[in-house]
Structure formats: C-alpha cells, structure tokens
RORO-538857 format. One record per residue (C-alpha): residue number from 1; residue in one letter; y, z, x. Coordinates in steps of 0.02 Angstrom, whole numbers, padded with zeros to 5 digits. Example, Ala and Ser with C-alpha at 12.3 -4.5 7.8 and 13.67 -1.06 7.14 Angstrom:
! RORO-538857
+-----+------+--------+--------+--------+
|  nr | rest |     yy |     zz |     xx |
+-----+------+--------+--------+--------+
|   1 |    a | -00225 |  00390 |  00615 |
|   2 |    s | -00053 |  00357 |  00684 |
+-----+------+--------+--------+--------+
END
This chain:
! RORO-538857
+-----+------+--------+--------+--------+
|  nr | rest |     yy |     zz |     xx |
+-----+------+--------+--------+--------+
|   1 |    m |  00858 | -01439 | -01583 |
|   2 |    r |  00730 | -01293 | -01552 |
|   3 |    k |  00687 | -01366 | -01382 |
|   4 |    l |  00865 | -01372 | -01335 |
|   5 |    a |  00900 | -01195 | -01379 |
|   6 |    l |  00740 | -01140 | -01287 |
|   7 |    i |  00792 | -01238 | -01135 |
|   8 |    l |  00967 | -01155 | -01130 |
|   9 |    v |  00900 | -00976 | -01167 |
|  10 |    f |  00760 | -01006 | -01023 |
|  11 |    g |  00892 | -01071 | -00902 |
|  12 |    s |  01015 | -00938 | -00932 |
|  13 |    v |  00881 | -00800 | -00902 |
|  14 |    m |  00828 | -00887 | -00742 |
|  15 |    t |  01008 | -00901 | -00687 |
|  16 |    f |  01045 | -00723 | -00710 |
|  17 |    a |  00882 | -00654 | -00649 |
|  18 |    q |  00896 | -00751 | -00474 |
|  19 |    v |  00904 | -00674 | -00296 |
|  20 |    n |  00996 | -00767 | -00173 |
|  21 |    r |  00921 | -00774 |  00010 |
|  22 |    f |  01020 | -00798 |  00159 |
|  23 |    i |  00950 | -00834 |  00329 |
|  24 |    y |  01045 | -00772 |  00480 |
|  25 |    e |  01006 | -00798 |  00668 |
|  26 |    y |  01031 | -00620 |  00741 |
|  27 |    s |  01057 | -00602 |  00922 |
|  28 |    f |  01063 | -00433 |  01011 |
|  29 |    r |  01033 | -00346 |  01180 |
|  30 |    a |  00870 | -00249 |  01186 |
|  31 |    d |  00934 | -00156 |  01337 |
|  32 |    s |  01130 | -00143 |  01352 |
|  33 |    t |  01128 | -00117 |  01545 |
|  34 |    k |  01041 | -00277 |  01567 |
|  35 |    t |  01150 | -00432 |  01533 |
|  36 |    d |  00996 | -00550 |  01529 |
|  37 |    s |  00909 | -00456 |  01394 |
|  38 |    l |  00976 | -00556 |  01249 |
|  39 |    k |  00851 | -00581 |  01109 |
|  40 |    t |  00859 | -00683 |  00948 |
|  41 |    e |  00777 | -00671 |  00786 |
|  42 |    w |  00790 | -00742 |  00622 |
|  43 |    m |  00836 | -00620 |  00481 |
|  44 |    y |  00831 | -00623 |  00288 |
|  45 |    l |  00965 | -00561 |  00177 |
|  46 |    d |  00914 | -00552 | -00002 |
|  47 |    v |  01056 | -00523 | -00125 |
|  48 |    a |  01026 | -00476 | -00312 |
|  49 |    d |  01135 | -00398 | -00445 |
|  50 |    k |  01071 | -00214 | -00411 |
|  51 |    g |  01072 | -00220 | -00223 |
|  52 |    s |  01033 | -00311 | -00056 |
|  53 |    v |  00899 | -00303 |  00070 |
|  54 |    y |  00915 | -00352 |  00259 |
|  55 |    y |  00753 | -00378 |  00359 |
|  56 |    s |  00664 | -00476 |  00493 |
|  57 |    k |  00587 | -00644 |  00443 |
|  58 |    t |  00455 | -00623 |  00579 |
|  59 |    a |  00404 | -00453 |  00519 |
|  60 |    f |  00407 | -00509 |  00334 |
|  61 |    e |  00296 | -00663 |  00381 |
|  62 |    a |  00179 | -00551 |  00483 |
|  63 |    d |  00159 | -00426 |  00338 |
|  64 |    s |  00112 | -00572 |  00218 |
|  65 |    i | -00020 | -00644 |  00348 |
|  66 |    i | -00092 | -00472 |  00381 |
|  67 |    n | -00099 | -00432 |  00189 |
|  68 |    e | -00189 | -00597 |  00157 |
|  69 |    s | -00310 | -00556 |  00304 |
|  70 |    l | -00352 | -00390 |  00235 |
|  71 |    k | -00390 | -00461 |  00068 |
|  72 |    k | -00509 | -00587 |  00136 |
|  73 |    q | -00597 | -00452 |  00246 |
|  74 |    l | -00620 | -00341 |  00083 |
|  75 |    a | -00686 | -00486 | -00020 |
|  76 |    s | -00812 | -00522 |  00116 |
|  77 |    g | -00879 | -00347 |  00107 |
|  78 |    t | -00865 | -00307 |  00290 |
|  79 |    r | -00857 | -00137 |  00348 |
|  80 |    n | -00754 | -00177 |  00505 |
|  81 |    i | -00574 | -00214 |  00462 |
|  82 |    s | -00458 | -00278 |  00586 |
|  83 |    m | -00277 | -00249 |  00561 |
|  84 |    s | -00199 | -00313 |  00724 |
|  85 |    r | -00016 | -00356 |  00732 |
|  86 |    q | -00019 | -00400 |  00912 |
|  87 |    n |  00014 | -00586 |  00882 |
|  88 |    y |  00146 | -00559 |  00754 |
|  89 |    a |  00270 | -00442 |  00852 |
|  90 |    s |  00444 | -00422 |  00791 |
|  91 |    s |  00586 | -00363 |  00891 |
|  92 |    i |  00668 | -00293 |  00737 |
|  93 |    t |  00571 | -00142 |  00660 |
|  94 |    y |  00688 | -00086 |  00529 |
|  95 |    k |  00772 | -00152 |  00362 |
|  96 |    v |  00923 | -00105 |  00272 |
|  97 |    e |  00928 | -00089 |  00082 |
|  98 |    k |  01094 | -00066 | -00005 |
|  99 |    s |  01119 | -00024 | -00195 |
| 100 |    y |  01255 | -00084 | -00311 |
| 101 |    p |  01382 | -00026 | -00370 |
| 102 |    s |  01358 |  00137 | -00278 |
| 103 |    y |  01350 |  00052 | -00106 |
| 104 |    q |  01228 |  00174 | -00044 |
| 105 |    s |  01141 |  00109 |  00114 |
| 106 |    l |  00963 |  00158 |  00166 |
| 107 |    l |  00895 |  00121 |  00334 |
| 108 |    i |  00708 |  00116 |  00343 |
| 109 |    t |  00617 |  00113 |  00513 |
| 110 |    e |  00454 |  00153 |  00578 |
| 111 |    i |  00410 |  00258 |  00735 |
| 112 |    g |  00238 |  00253 |  00777 |
| 113 |    n |  00138 |  00282 |  00618 |
| 114 |    e |  00281 |  00377 |  00537 |
| 115 |    r |  00412 |  00287 |  00415 |
| 116 |    y |  00589 |  00359 |  00413 |
| 117 |    k |  00731 |  00329 |  00286 |
| 118 |    v |  00904 |  00375 |  00321 |
| 119 |    t |  01031 |  00370 |  00184 |
| 120 |    e |  01217 |  00332 |  00199 |
| 121 |    d |  01332 |  00353 |  00062 |
| 122 |    r |  01502 |  00290 |  00136 |
| 123 |    t |  01589 |  00170 |  00036 |
| 124 |    i |  01688 |  00033 |  00130 |
| 125 |    n |  01866 |  00026 |  00084 |
| 126 |    w |  01918 | -00153 |  00126 |
| 127 |    k |  02098 | -00175 |  00147 |
| 128 |    i |  02145 | -00372 |  00130 |
| 129 |    s |  02306 | -00427 |  00195 |
| 130 |    s |  02394 | -00590 |  00199 |
| 131 |    e |  02400 | -00589 |  00394 |
| 132 |    k |  02302 | -00722 |  00474 |
| 133 |    k |  02215 | -00699 |  00652 |
| 134 |    r |  02122 | -00834 |  00748 |
| 135 |    g |  01966 | -00764 |  00835 |
| 136 |    g |  01928 | -00798 |  01021 |
+-----+------+--------+--------+--------+
END
C-alpha cells in the first residue's frame, strides 16, 4: 500500500513539473529582396507552467557542444582554450521568452559581443468567432 501511494505521489509530481517541447521547421528569407534566399532551421518551443522559450535547435546544440569542449579543455589544464563556433553556425541568433500569466515577452539577441534584451508587455486580445475560413 505504501509503495502504491509513493508511486502515485511521485507520478503526480512528475506530471505537474513537466516541460513540453515542440519542434518546428522555421522557414524565412534572410534577404527580402532576393526570392531565392529562403533558409530553413529547426526551432524548439519549450512550454511550462510559468512561461515558454522559443529558440534555435542548432544554436542550442552548438552551445552544448562548446560547453562540453570547454570543460574538457579546462580539465586538461591547457592554457590555450579554443572557443570556435564556426562549425556550428546558426542563422537564428535570438530567442524569445514569454512569462505566464502576464504574457510579457522578452526578445534576447546578440550583436557582436553584446547581449540585448527587449521587453514587450502587450497582451494579445484573442477574438474567437464561429466563422470558418479555408486558407489558401
């Protein structure tokens, strides 16, 4: 009986503490004046109770690889540390964080070595109607 209660408590904690990850294929034009400049990148959308984060899968994986490489270099005692990102270039250099229930959005981007955060506090006022339209 104790084991069953423990399993139920553990299962409910894991259910409520879960983050859902959605993967999107994001297509965009790097240069709006060139019709052949269409680029595609995979994006993550992590949704939790307190907010969501939208960011590049390539940039996330590159950060993980670079962090692991840095740990290995520091553990080896070398004084020449390589932090090259050339092989892991992502076209998307920003991420968007949204907090719930305030719906405050935060755009985080890097230009050069500087990180910028832009806050947007506009709430979306959804108007749901019974009208149906078919997209083209």
